[in-house]
C-alpha positions in Angstrom: 94.4 170.9 189.7 92.5 172.3 192.1 92.6 175.7 190.9 91.8 175.0 187.2 88.2 174.0 189.1 88.5 177.2 191.1 89.3 179.2 188.3 86.8 177.7 186.0 83.9 178.4 189.2 84.7 181.5 188.9 84.5 181.8 185.1 81.0 179.8 185.6 79.6 182.3 188.1 80.5 185.5 186.1 78.8 184.2 182.7 75.7 183.5 184.8 76.0 186.8 186.8 76.3 188.4 183.6 72.9 186.9 181.9 71.2 188.6 184.3 69.6 191.6 183.9 68.7 194.5 186.2 65.5 196.7 186.2 65.1 199.6 188.0 61.3 200.1 189.8 60.1 203.1 189.8 58.4 204.4 193.4 55.4 206.2 193.9 55.2 209.3 195.7 53.6 207.6 198.7 56.8 205.8 199.5 59.4 208.4 198.6 62.4 207.0 200.1 62.0 203.5 198.9 64.1 202.3 195.9 63.9 198.7 194.2 65.0 196.5 191.5 64.1 193.5 189.9 66.5 191.2 188.4 65.4 189.7 185.3 67.4 185.6 184.9 66.1 182.7 182.7 66.2 179.4 184.2 67.0 175.7 182.8 63.6 175.5 181.2 63.8 179.1 179.7 61.2 180.6 182.5 61.6 184.2 183.1 62.9 184.1 187.1 61.9 187.4 188.8 63.9 188.6 192.1 63.0 192.3 193.3 64.6 193.6 195.6 63.6 196.5 197.9 64.3 199.0 200.8 62.7 201.5 202.9 59.6 200.2 202.1 57.3 201.8 204.8 55.1 198.9 206.5 51.7 198.4 204.7 50.0 199.7 208.0 51.3 203.0 207.4 50.4 203.6 203.9 47.1 206.3 203.4 44.3 204.3 203.4 46.5 201.4 205.6 46.8 197.9 203.8 47.4 194.6 205.1 50.4 193.4 202.7 52.2 194.6 199.9 51.1 192.2 196.6 52.9 191.9 193.5 51.2 191.9 190.0 52.6 190.7 186.9 50.5 192.3 184.0 50.8 191.3 180.2 49.8 194.2 177.3 46.2 192.6 176.9 45.9 190.7 179.8 44.8 191.3 183.5 46.9 191.7 186.7 47.9 188.6 188.0 48.8 188.0 192.2 51.8 186.4 192.0 52.1 186.3 196.1 53.3 188.8 199.0 55.8 190.6 199.5 57.2 190.9 203.0 58.7 194.1 204.6 61.2 193.3 207.7 62.1 194.9 210.5 64.6 197.4 208.6 62.4 197.8 206.0 63.8 195.9 203.1 61.9 193.3 201.5 62.1 190.6 199.0 60.4 188.1 196.6 61.6 185.7 193.7 58.9 184.0 191.5 59.4 183.1 187.4 56.8 183.7 184.5 56.9 182.2 181.0 56.2 186.0 180.3 58.8 187.9 178.0 57.5 191.3 178.3 55.0 192.4 181.4 54.7 195.4 183.4 55.2 194.5 187.2 54.0 196.3 190.3 53.3 196.2 193.9 50.1 197.4 195.7 49.3 197.8 199.1 46.0 196.0 199.4 43.7 195.2 202.7 43.4 191.5 201.5 46.6 189.6 200.6 44.4 187.4 198.5 43.6 189.7 196.1 41.9 188.7 192.8 42.6 192.7 191.5 44.8 195.7 192.3 42.7 198.0 194.4 45.3 199.8 196.8 47.2 202.1 196.2 50.3 201.3 194.0 53.5 201.8 195.3 56.3 200.6 192.8 56.2 199.4 189.0 58.4 198.7 186.0 57.9 197.9 182.6 60.2 194.7 181.4 60.4 194.5 177.2 62.8 191.6 175.4 
């Protein structure tokens, strides 16, 4: 009986993992070593879940001009950019970020900003990706 439970759990995990869509994020030339990926999935309420994983991203203070924080922005086709929050770089130059949205088609990008509470993107862009259904 226990073996069947383990087998069913593994099958469920594989099915859930297959539902997630991985989208590469394009790094800007100001962060040439950086690479990033966006994993899109759906939660039980039908919202789109977003998980960003980034490697080799320079600290925002090392940008030109220097920034205080990296901010993740979501922008629908005819809308204004929305500040989803700050993505923080660890000591190994890796960063991760999770959020959710009701949008199905949007652009997601990351900028270096002087203010973590910025209302509009003004700093240099470091990553961008386009998400379409």
